[in-house]
C-alpha positions, -999 to +999 in steps of 0.1 A: +490-585-626+498-615-648+518-630-619+493-619-591+469-650-594+499-673-587+510-654-557+503-670-522+475-651-504+499-643-474+525-630-498+500-606-513+489-592-479+526-588-470+537-569-500+504-547-499+510-539-460+546-530-471+532-506-495+510-490-471+537-484-448+558-468-475+530-448-484+527-432-450+565-425-444+572-414-481+554-383-494+564-387-530+553-422-538+518-432-551+504-468-555+471-455-570+473-477-599+477-509-579+448-498-555+425-491-585+437-524-602+428-545-571+394-531-563+378-561-578+402-588-564+384-619-552+400-615-516+383-592-491+416-584-473+433-575-505+401-553-516+404-535-483+441-528-485+435-516-523+410-490-508+436-479-484+461-473-512+438-449-526+434-428-496+451-398-513+428-397-545+400-373-547+388-387-581+349-387-580+347-418-599+363-435-568+336-420-548+309-438-567+330-470-565+333-467-529+297-462-523+291-494-543+315-512-518+301-497-489+267-508-496+271-542-513+306-557-506+305-592-493+332-586-467+331-562-439+367-550-441+365-534-476+330-517-463+350-500-433+378-488-454+354-474-481+332-458-453+364-439-440+372-426-475+339-416-482+340-393-452+368-375-469+346-371-501+319-357-482+346-331-465+355-322-504+319-316-510+317-292-479+345-273-493+326-272-526+352-295-546+327-322-554+294-322-570+266-319-548+248-346-562+274-369-556+278-358-521+242-362-514+244-397-528+271-407-505+252-391-476+220-408-484+238-442-485+255-435-450+221-424-436+203-456-448+230-477-431+231-460-399+195-463-397+196-501-406+202-532-386+236-536-405+268-544-388+271-523-357+309-514-362+299-502-398+271-480-387+294-463-362+323-459-386+297-444-411+283-419-384+318-408-378+323-402-417+290-387-421+298-361-394+318-338-418+284-331-435+264-300-427+230-316-435+207-306-406+193-341-401+231-353-389+228-336-354+198-360-346+219-392-355+247-379-334+223-371-304+207-405-307+242-422-307+252-402-277+223-412-258+229-450-262+241-470-233+267-488-253+300-469-248+312-476-281+283-457-295+291-428-272+327-428-283+316-427-321+293-400-313+321-378-295+343-384-325+314-373-348+309-343-327+345-332-333+345-338-368+313-315-371+334-286-359+299-274-343+303-257-310+269-269-300+284-302-287+312-283-265+293-291-230+287-328-242+322-330-249+336-315-218+312-334-197+325-367-210+364-360-206+367-373-173+343-405-180+353-438-164+355-455-195+388-448-213+373-453-248+348-424-240+375-402-225+397-408-254+372-398-281+360-367-259+397-356-256+402-358-292+367-341-301+378-312-273+407-306-295+391-307-327+364-283-314+392-261-299+372-258-266+391-234-243+376-248-212+389-281-219+426-269-215+428-271-175+411-305-178+437-319-202+465-307-182+450-322-152+446-356-171+481-354-180+493-351-143+475-384-139+503-409-138+477-438-140+459-423-172+458-447-202+486-442-226+462-434-257+443-409-238+476-392-225+487-390-264+456-375-272+454-350-246+488-336-258+479-333-292+444-318-281+461-293-262+486-284-292+451-277-312+437-255-284+467-236-277+474-208-252+501-198-230+495-224-204+495-252-229+528-240-245+545-239-210+533-273-199+544-290-231+579-273-229+580-286-190+571-320-203+600-321-230+624-311-205+615-336-179+609-365-202+639-390-211+619-413-234+630-402-270+598-411-287+579-392-265+600-361-267+597-362-304+560-364-303+559-336-277+581-316-301+558-324-330+527-312-306+546-278-297+554-273-334+516-280-340+506-253-312+527-228-325+515-235-363+478-231-348+489-200-330+502-182-360+472-194-382+449-179-354+468-144-356+466-145-394+429-151-392+426-122-368+448-100-389+427-107-420+395-098-401+409-067-390+421-058-427+384-065-440+368-044-413+393-016-421+382-019-459+346-021-450+350+011-429+367+029-458+339+018-482+314+031-456+333+065-456+334+067-493+295+060-495+291+087-469+312+113-488+295+107-519+257+111-505 
């Protein structure tokens, strides 16, 4: 940090970008101290990258700092990055791993910005991050965004629907999967996977058979199939692997197939756990009856 002020701005960003790449590819490294130190740097691009270096931290003190950045930073980039990580803290709150008062502080800040005339990109990012929350007023915000004429707002609403894990949105998501706008199709396809909508499976396969489909939508459709699962999805992914020569695509398909198998086993485990609980409950009832 003694040398930092003398480093050229482009060199700073190059270094931080390399650290971010390393953070994504190596699971045993941490650049949290660097990220914390640079949160108050004078360069907005440096601050935004510093926030990204803190993506794996769940320190509540950072949540309060991110709220301040989200509301008050002079540059948009740090505010956008802070919004994304604040969504993760909301999720921690839903899992009861964050104080309720802090979670509410984050949610209140996001609701205020979404309802304001602030930067539209920031408001859309806030809606997506806020959707992890189970607060009842969130549904109205998502519905309002979904009804807008602007396709970018519709896409954000669809992403929010997926993150909410609320099946009330299933029909809306399915109805938009074949939308003319690829941004909306992409968001709807992702949401279908997040919501595990079984009815979306045949539609996803149909989309994958369209040779003119957008590449990003294709990738999202493959991954959503792996999330929804089922024998048809497994067979289709295996056929794709056998008939694909692109090594990168084969690797992605194999990851998707592995994810499908993982989700299938996880569902079996959940069902077995439920059965065991039912048996225990039945045994308890029998013991009570005998005692009576």
